[in-house]
C-alpha positions in Angstrom: 6.7 -23.4 -4.5 5.5 -20.9 -2.3 7.1 -18.2 -3.8 5.5 -19.4 -7.1 2.0 -19.6 -5.5 2.7 -15.8 -4.5 3.8 -14.6 -7.8 0.4 -16.5 -8.8 -1.5 -14.7 -7.0 0.0 -11.5 -8.1 -0.4 -12.2 -11.7 -4.0 -13.0 -11.1 -4.5 -9.4 -9.6 -2.5 -8.0 -12.7 -5.7 -10.0 -15.0 -8.4 -8.8 -12.9 -7.4 -5.1 -12.9 -6.9 -5.2 -16.5 -10.4 -6.5 -16.4 -11.5 -3.8 -14.4 -10.1 -1.3 -16.3 -11.5 -3.0 -19.5 -15.1 -2.4 -17.8 -14.6 1.3 -16.8 -12.0 2.9 -18.8 -9.9 3.1 -15.9 -8.1 1.7 -12.4 -10.2 1.9 -9.3 -9.8 4.8 -7.1 -6.9 3.5 -4.4 -8.6 5.0 -1.9 -12.1 7.1 -1.3 -11.7 9.4 1.4 -14.6 10.1 4.2 -14.5 13.9 2.8 -14.5 12.6 -0.5 -18.4 11.0 0.1 -16.2 7.8 0.8 -15.7 5.3 3.8 -12.1 4.6 2.9 -12.9 1.6 0.2 -9.8 0.0 -1.1 -9.2 -0.3 -4.7 -9.3 -4.2 -3.5 -13.4 -4.1 -2.8 -13.8 -2.3 -6.1 -11.8 -5.3 -8.1 -13.8 -8.3 -6.1 -16.3 -9.2 -8.8 -13.1 -9.9 -11.4 -11.3 -12.2 -8.7 -14.7 -14.6 -8.5 -15.4 -12.6 -5.4 -18.7 -11.3 -7.2 -20.9 -12.9 -4.3 -19.1 -11.0 -1.8 -19.1 -8.0 -3.6 -22.9 -8.0 -4.0 -23.0 -7.9 -0.1 -20.7 -4.8 0.6 -22.6 -1.7 0.8 -20.0 0.8 -0.2 -22.8 3.8 1.3 -21.6 2.8 4.9 -18.6 3.4 6.7 -16.8 -0.4 6.1 -16.4 -0.8 9.6 -20.0 -1.4 10.4 -20.5 -3.9 7.6 -21.5 -7.4 8.1 -18.2 -8.9 9.8 -19.3 -12.1 7.5 -18.3 -9.8 4.7 -15.5 -7.8 6.2 -14.0 -11.4 7.7 -13.8 -12.6 4.5 -10.6 -14.5 3.4 -9.7 -13.9 -0.4 -7.4 -16.4 -1.5 -5.6 -14.1 -3.9 -5.0 -12.1 -1.0 -2.4 -14.2 0.6 1.2 -14.8 0.4 1.9 -18.5 1.5 5.2 -17.1 2.5 3.4 -15.4 5.3 2.0 -16.1 8.4 -1.2 -14.1 10.4 0.5 -13.2 13.8 -2.2 -10.7 14.6 -3.9 -13.1 16.9 -3.6 -11.9 20.1 -7.5 -10.5 20.8 -6.2 -8.9 23.8 -5.1 -6.2 22.3 -8.1 -4.7 20.0 -6.3 -3.6 17.0 -5.1 -7.0 15.9 -8.9 -7.0 14.8 -8.4 -10.7 15.3 -10.4 -12.5 12.3 -10.4 -9.7 10.0 -9.6 -10.4 6.5 -5.8 -9.7 6.0 -3.8 -8.9 2.5 -0.2 -9.5 1.4 -0.8 -7.7 -1.6 -0.6 -3.6 -1.6 -1.7 -1.3 -4.6 1.3 1.3 -5.5 0.3 4.6 -4.4 3.8 5.8 -6.4 7.6 7.3 -5.1 6.1 10.3 -3.8 5.2 11.3 0.0 1.1 10.7 0.0 1.0 13.9 1.4 -2.8 15.4 1.1 -3.5 18.1 3.9 -3.8 21.5 2.9 -3.3 23.2 6.6 -4.3 21.2 9.1 -7.2 19.9 7.2 -7.5 17.1 4.7 -7.9 18.1 0.8 -10.4 16.3 -0.9 -9.5 17.6 -4.3 -8.8 14.7 -6.4 -5.1 15.8 -7.0 -4.8 16.5 -3.8 -2.6 13.6 -3.0 0.7 14.2 -3.6 1.6 10.8 -5.4 2.6 9.7 -9.0 1.4 6.1 -8.8 -1.8 4.0 -9.9 -3.7 4.0 -6.5 -4.2 7.8 -5.3 -6.9 8.7 -3.1 -9.7 10.0 -4.6 -8.2 9.6 -7.8 -9.2 7.6 -11.3 -6.2 6.8 -13.6 -6.4 5.6 -17.1 -3.8 3.8 -18.9 -3.1 6.9 -20.9 -2.1 8.8 -17.6 0.6 5.9 -17.6 2.9 7.9 -19.6 5.9 6.1 -18.3 5.2 3.0 -20.2 3.1 0.0 -18.7 5.8 -2.1 -18.7 8.2 0.8 -16.7 5.3 1.3 -14.0 4.6 -0.6 -10.6 0.8 -1.4 -10.0 1.0 -3.8 -7.3 3.7 -5.4 -5.2 3.5 -7.9 -2.0 4.3 -6.6 1.9 4.5 -8.7 4.7 1.5 -8.6 7.5 2.7 -7.1 10.9 3.4 -9.1 14.1 0.6 -7.5 16.0 3.2 -7.0 18.9 4.1 -3.7 19.6 6.8 -4.3 22.4 8.9 -5.9 19.7 10.8 -4.3 16.8 9.9 -5.9 13.2 12.0 -4.9 10.4 10.6 -5.3 7.6 7.0 -5.2 8.8 6.7 -2.5 11.7 6.0 1.4 10.9 8.1 3.7 12.8 7.9 7.5 13.4 10.6 9.7 12.5 11.8 13.1 13.8 10.4 14.7 10.6 7.4 17.4 11.6 5.5 17.9 8.5 3.8 21.4 9.3 2.4 23.6 6.1 4.4 25.0 4.6 7.3 22.3 5.4 5.3 19.8 3.0 7.9 16.4 3.1 10.6 16.1 0.9 10.6 12.7 -1.3 14.0 12.5 -0.4 14.1 14.2 3.1 12.1 11.3 3.8 14.3 9.0 2.7 17.1 10.4 4.2 15.5 10.5 7.7 14.0 6.8 7.3 17.2 5.1 6.3 19.2 6.8 9.4 16.4 5.9 11.8 17.8 3.5 14.6 14.5 1.9 16.3 14.8 1.6 20.0 12.3 0.5 22.7 11.4 4.1 22.8 10.5 4.6 18.8 6.7 5.2 18.4 5.7 2.1 16.2 2.8 0.7 14.8 2.8 -3.1 14.1 -0.5 -4.1 12.2 0.2 -4.0 8.8 -2.6 -5.5 6.0 -4.7 -6.1 8.7 -7.6 -5.2 6.3 -8.2 -5.9 2.6 -11.1 -3.6 2.0 -9.9 -0.4 3.9 -7.4 1.4 1.1 -4.9 3.1 3.7 -0.9 3.2 3.3 -1.7 1.0 6.5 -3.3 -1.7 5.0 -3.8 -1.9 0.9 -1.5 0.3 -0.4 2.2 1.0 -0.5 4.9 3.4 -1.5 8.2 3.3 -3.5 10.0 5.8 -1.1 11.9 3.5 0.5 13.6 0.0 -1.0 12.3 -3.5 -0.8 12.5 -4.8 2.7 13.6 -2.1 4.5 12.1 0.2 7.2 8.6 1.8 6.8 8.0 5.5 8.3 6.0 7.7 9.5 6.7 11.4 9.9 5.9 13.0 13.4 3.1 15.1 14.5 -0.1 14.9 16.2 -2.7 11.8 15.8 -2.2 8.1 15.4 0.4 7.1 13.7 -1.5 4.9 11.6 -3.4 7.6 10.7 -0.6 10.3 10.0 0.5 7.9 7.6 -2.7 8.5 4.8 -2.0 12.5 5.0 1.1 13.6 6.5 3.8 11.8 4.3 5.0 8.2 4.8 7.5 5.7 3.5 4.9 2.4 3.7 7.5 0.1 2.0 7.3 -3.4 0.2 8.5 -6.5 1.8 8.1 -10.2 1.5 9.2 -13.3 3.3 11.2 -14.3 -0.2 14.7 -13.6 1.3 16.7 -11.1 -1.3 13.9 -9.1 -2.8 10.1 -8.7 -3.5 7.7 -9.9 -6.3 6.0 -7.0 -8.0 3.1 -6.9 -10.5 3.8 -4.3 -13.6 1.0 -2.2 -15.1 1.0 -4.4 -18.1 0.4 -7.6 -16.0 4.2 -8.8 -15.8 5.4 -10.1 -12.4 9.1 -9.5 -11.9 11.5 -9.9 -8.9 12.9 -7.1 -8.1 16.4 -7.6 -5.7 16.7 -5.6 -2.3 19.7 -3.8 -3.7 17.5 -2.5 -6.3 19.3 1.3 -7.1 17.2 3.9 -4.9 16.6 6.1 -8.1 15.9 3.1 -9.9 13.1 2.0 -8.0 11.1 5.6 -7.4 11.3 5.6 -11.1 9.5 2.1 -11.0 7.0 3.6 -8.6 6.1 6.8 -10.5 3.6 6.8 -14.0 4.7 9.8 -15.4 8.2 11.1 -14.6 9.9 10.3 -17.5 12.7 8.4 -15.6 14.3 5.3 -16.3 14.1 1.7 -14.8 17.1 0.4 -16.3 18.7 -2.4 -14.3 15.6 -3.3 -12.2 14.8 -6.6 -12.8 16.1 -9.6 -11.0 14.6 -12.1 -13.4 
């Protein structure tokens, strides 16, 4: 019953995204970068009126940083954002990163099957085509149906990810994000295969840098919160390349595998661009999973669906 409710939530998301696209002739920007004139607002914030959250949408001030909007707004719990199989364990107020009480989300927009690299040297590249990804929800980009040349039934638009456990002292897979020993400095832009190999080989220990607060905000379009990638198969590790700066900041600019996950055991629910919801097995072939994440790679998803 809980898995069915989760699937219904994802169907509602698919319908809302279609209604948004019908109104604006594109899907919402995945993440509006601060340097681009926005404040990291997520695609979810843009879609609120199509989730019966018009009153909440009208209270949001998109011209101001989301962190200083009214907490009654950013603390809003949106029913369609929460999978009943999961639990919010970010409840320890002594750890400020838990941001106790904020609106969480289990549902993530697909950034694609590439690394998400967005730097030019050490500077954030704000060009609309800058983010190295090929999905629907990319930084500073509006994607239209016509851009989905792989086909709307062959391309993922939304999946699920469990909430972080809010405990930096405990290793949790899936859920936590781990630093991998792969430094990304220009011209060494991270390669998807190398990122996959490094993440798959990682055996986290107590000394591994990690981040345990996934999904803590629905309104911020970061890969840490409202988006995911298809680099790693479902219910495996999430990894971030090494380098200076906080781990949750690096995952938005320097290459990351932010992985779909669920409490359903054998796989994850995924909504395709046509609005259909499918259950994809943890054992899905890596290349098929990559193909499902891309909108325009002319690759095959044969053998993808469990049902």
